C-alpha positions as CSV (number, residue, x, y, z in Angstrom):
1,X,93.0,12.7,20.0
2,X,92.4,14.5,16.4
3,X,96.4,14.7,16.3
4,X,97.0,11.1,17.3
5,X,94.6,10.3,14.7
6,X,96.0,11.9,12.1
7,X,99.5,10.3,12.6
8,X,97.9,6.6,12.9
9,X,96.0,7.7,9.5
10,X,99.6,8.3,8.3
11,X,100.7,5.1,9.7
12,X,98.2,3.2,7.7
13,X,98.9,4.8,4.3
14,X,102.7,4.2,4.8
15,X,101.5,0.5,5.7
16,X,99.5,-0.1,2.7
17,X,102.5,1.3,0.4
18,X,104.6,-1.0,2.0
19,X,102.3,-4.3,1.6
20,X,103.1,-7.4,3.4
21,X,106.3,-6.3,5.1
22,X,103.8,-4.2,7.1
23,X,100.9,-6.4,7.6
24,X,102.0,-6.9,11.3
25,X,101.9,-3.1,11.9
26,X,98.7,-2.2,10.2
27,X,96.9,-5.6,12.1
28,X,97.7,-3.7,15.6
29,X,96.9,0.1,14.1
30,X,93.9,-0.8,12.5
31,X,91.8,-1.6,15.9
32,X,93.7,0.9,17.5
33,X,92.1,3.4,15.0
34,X,88.9,2.6,15.6
35,X,89.3,3.1,19.1
36,X,90.9,6.5,19.1
37,X,88.0,7.6,17.0
38,X,85.3,6.4,19.3
39,X,87.3,8.1,22.0
40,X,87.4,11.3,19.8
41,X,83.6,11.1,19.3
42,X,83.0,10.6,23.3
43,X,84.8,13.4,24.2
44,X,82.9,15.8,21.9
45,X,79.6,14.2,22.9
46,X,80.4,14.2,27.1
47,X,83.2,16.9,27.8
48,X,82.5,19.5,24.8
49,X,79.0,18.9,24.7
50,X,79.2,19.4,20.5
51,X,76.5,16.8,19.8
52,X,75.8,17.4,16.2
53,X,80.0,17.1,15.7
54,X,80.1,14.0,18.0
55,X,77.3,12.3,16.1
56,X,79.5,13.1,12.6
57,X,82.4,11.5,14.4
58,X,80.4,8.6,15.4
59,X,79.6,7.9,12.2
60,X,82.8,8.1,10.8
61,X,83.7,5.9,13.6
62,X,81.2,3.2,12.7
63,X,82.2,3.4,9.2
64,X,86.0,2.4,10.3
65,X,84.6,-0.4,12.2
66,X,82.9,-1.7,9.1
67,X,86.0,-1.4,7.1
68,X,88.1,-3.1,9.5
69,X,85.4,-5.5,11.0
70,X,85.8,-4.2,14.6
71,X,82.5,-5.7,16.1
72,X,83.4,-4.8,20.1
73,X,84.4,-0.9,18.9
74,X,81.2,-0.6,16.6
75,X,79.0,-2.0,19.3
76,X,80.3,0.5,21.7
77,X,80.0,3.3,18.7
78,X,76.2,2.6,18.2
79,X,75.7,2.8,22.1
80,X,77.4,6.3,21.5
81,X,75.0,7.2,18.7
82,X,71.9,6.0,20.4
83,X,72.5,8.7,23.5
84,X,73.4,11.4,21.1
85,X,70.5,10.7,18.9
86,X,68.6,10.8,21.7
87,X,69.5,13.9,23.3
88,X,69.3,15.9,19.8
89,X,65.9,14.5,19.8
90,X,65.1,16.0,23.2
91,X,66.7,19.4,21.9
92,X,64.7,19.9,18.9
93,X,61.4,18.6,20.8
94,X,62.0,21.7,23.1
95,X,62.5,23.8,20.2
96,X,59.4,22.7,18.9
97,X,61.4,21.1,15.8
98,X,59.0,18.3,15.7
99,X,60.2,17.0,12.2
100,X,64.0,16.8,13.4
101,X,62.9,15.3,16.7
102,X,61.5,12.3,15.0
103,X,64.1,12.0,12.7
104,X,66.5,12.0,15.9
105,X,64.3,9.4,17.8
106,X,64.0,7.2,15.2
107,X,68.1,6.9,14.4
108,X,68.5,6.3,18.3
109,X,66.2,3.6,18.2
110,X,67.7,2.5,14.7
111,X,71.4,2.1,16.3
112,X,70.3,1.1,19.9
113,X,67.4,-1.4,20.0
114,X,67.7,-1.1,23.7
115,X,66.6,2.6,23.7
116,X,63.1,1.6,22.8
117,X,61.7,4.3,24.7
118,X,62.4,6.4,21.5
119,X,58.8,4.8,20.6
120,X,57.4,6.6,23.4
121,X,59.1,10.0,22.9
122,X,57.9,9.7,19.2
123,X,54.5,9.2,20.4
124,X,54.8,12.4,22.4
125,X,56.2,14.1,19.3
126,X,53.3,13.0,17.6
127,X,50.8,14.3,20.1
128,X,51.9,17.7,19.9
129,X,51.6,17.6,15.9
130,X,48.3,16.3,16.6
131,X,48.4,13.5,14.6
132,X,46.4,11.0,16.5
133,X,47.1,8.1,14.0
134,X,50.9,8.3,14.3
135,X,50.8,8.7,18.1
136,X,48.6,5.3,18.6
137,X,50.9,3.7,16.3
138,X,54.0,4.6,18.2
139,X,52.8,4.2,21.9
140,X,51.1,0.7,20.9
141,X,54.7,-0.6,19.7
142,X,56.1,0.8,22.9
143,X,53.5,-0.9,25.1
144,X,54.0,-4.1,23.0
145,X,58.0,-4.0,23.6
146,X,57.6,-2.8,27.5
147,X,55.3,-5.5,28.2
148,X,57.7,-8.3,26.8
149,X,60.2,-6.7,28.6
150,X,57.9,-6.6,31.5
151,X,58.5,-3.0,32.6
152,X,55.3,-2.3,34.3
153,X,55.8,0.7,35.2
154,X,56.5,2.0,31.7
155,X,53.8,0.2,30.4
156,X,50.9,2.0,32.8
157,X,52.9,5.3,32.2
158,X,52.3,4.9,28.5
159,X,48.8,3.2,28.7
160,X,47.8,6.4,31.2
161,X,49.3,8.8,28.7
162,X,47.2,7.1,25.9
163,X,44.0,7.5,27.9
164,X,44.7,11.1,28.6
165,X,45.3,12.2,25.1
166,X,42.5,10.1,23.5
167,X,40.1,11.3,26.1
168,X,40.6,14.6,25.4
169,X,40.5,14.4,21.6
170,X,37.3,12.4,21.9
171,X,35.8,15.1,24.3
172,X,37.0,17.7,21.7
173,X,35.3,15.7,18.7
174,X,32.1,15.3,21.2
175,X,31.9,19.1,21.6
176,X,32.0,20.0,17.5
177,X,29.2,17.3,17.3
178,X,31.3,14.7,15.7
179,X,29.4,11.8,17.6
180,X,30.9,9.1,15.5
181,X,34.1,10.1,15.6
182,X,34.3,10.7,18.9
183,X,33.0,7.0,19.8
184,X,35.8,5.6,17.7
185,X,38.1,7.9,19.8
186,X,37.1,7.1,23.2
187,X,36.2,3.4,22.4
188,X,40.0,3.1,21.5
189,X,40.9,4.9,24.7
190,X,39.3,2.2,26.8
191,X,41.7,-0.6,25.0
192,X,44.4,1.0,27.3
193,X,42.1,0.5,30.6
194,X,39.2,2.1,32.3
195,X,38.6,5.5,32.8
196,X,35.4,7.1,34.6
197,X,35.6,10.2,32.3
198,X,36.0,8.2,29.4
199,X,32.8,6.4,30.3
200,X,30.7,9.6,30.9
201,X,31.8,11.0,27.7
202,X,31.1,7.9,25.9
203,X,27.3,7.7,27.5
204,X,26.9,11.2,26.0
205,X,27.9,10.3,22.6
206,X,26.0,7.3,22.6
207,X,22.9,9.1,23.7
208,X,23.5,11.4,20.4
209,X,24.1,8.2,18.5
210,X,20.6,7.0,20.0
211,X,22.5,3.9,21.3
212,X,20.6,4.5,24.6
213,X,21.3,0.8,26.2
214,X,25.0,1.4,25.6
215,X,24.6,4.5,27.2
216,X,23.1,3.3,30.1
217,X,26.1,1.1,30.4
218,X,28.4,3.3,30.1
219,X,27.2,5.9,32.8
220,X,26.8,3.2,35.0
221,X,30.1,2.1,34.7
222,X,31.6,5.9,35.2
223,X,29.4,6.0,38.3
224,X,30.7,2.8,39.5
225,X,34.3,4.0,39.2
226,X,33.7,7.9,40.8
227,X,34.0,7.8,44.5
228,X,33.5,11.1,45.4
229,X,31.1,13.4,46.5
230,X,27.4,13.7,45.2
231,X,28.2,16.6,43.1
232,X,31.1,14.6,41.5
233,X,28.6,11.9,40.7
234,X,25.9,14.1,39.5
235,X,27.1,14.3,36.0
236,X,26.8,10.5,35.2
237,X,23.4,10.4,36.9
238,X,22.1,13.2,34.7
239,X,23.8,11.2,31.6
240,X,21.7,8.0,33.2
241,X,18.5,10.1,33.3
242,X,18.7,11.4,29.7
243,X,19.4,7.9,28.4
244,X,16.7,6.3,30.5
245,X,14.2,8.9,29.5
246,X,15.0,8.1,25.7
247,X,14.3,4.4,26.5
248,X,10.9,5.2,27.8
249,X,12.0,4.5,31.3
250,X,10.8,7.5,33.1
251,X,10.8,6.2,37.0
252,X,14.3,5.2,36.6
253,X,15.0,8.6,34.8
254,X,13.5,10.5,37.6
255,X,15.4,8.8,40.2
256,X,18.6,9.5,38.3
257,X,17.9,13.1,37.6
258,X,17.3,13.5,41.3
259,X,20.6,12.0,42.1
260,X,22.0,14.3,39.6
261,X,20.5,17.6,41.2
262,X,24.1,18.9,42.4
263,X,26.5,21.4,41.6
264,X,26.5,22.4,38.0
265,X,23.8,20.1,37.0
266,X,21.3,20.8,39.8
267,X,19.5,23.2,37.8
268,X,19.4,20.9,34.5
269,X,18.3,18.3,36.9
270,X,15.6,20.2,38.5
271,X,13.8,21.3,35.1
272,X,14.3,17.7,33.7
273,X,12.0,16.5,37.0
274,X,9.6,19.6,36.4
275,X,9.3,18.8,32.8
276,X,8.8,15.4,32.9
277,X,6.1,15.2,36.2
278,X,8.7,13.2,38.5
279,X,6.8,12.5,41.6
280,X,3.3,12.6,39.9
């Protein structure tokens, strides 16, 4: 292929020298030159597995297509560039070259708008970089496009990813006594769907922020979603009891602490019942 391209290049140079007398030959050679270069780029990518060289060859092919106004081969070249950049991005991500991965995924999406999954890939990169704002920006764009495309499976996948990431970040902020920050993150998590653990963390956060009615509401929502054992439900009851106690609802608090007296919450719940003289 490189030799054929070289000969065709030489042919076009001669045609340009000859001028109008070679117009017919040039008209046939120009689109064939674009096609040959695309084949060469494809061979580099698919057969020789030389992705970076394939990208360089494909970009050169695209410049030829623009020069000779070959839209058909140009569109095919863009598809190849989309695939090649996507593959390069995945490799960069695996090697933790995150900045390069972002550029590659951006390039893939630029050349092939049908590859909107690149937005999801970028969100994953930004998650690894702990860049929450960029994660949210890209996951929201992806969900918007996937929704327009009626791709419910991809929407659910992205929503689940967002909930899990923001839940973890909200929990971490809460553990660091950054209650207000945690509240914002966890509320954002709920914009992607309801989650029992997010409700639990919010109940704890709202109690710290002295928003006791909201804490009760979140704890009850989490409890409603929890279908497991009494031990699984204990944390929600404990959060509920703590909020009720702050609201001065002793009887409701005592009942909640009684239901919380299981598993790792048993000791704390029993202590609360003793300290608050439940049953007396």
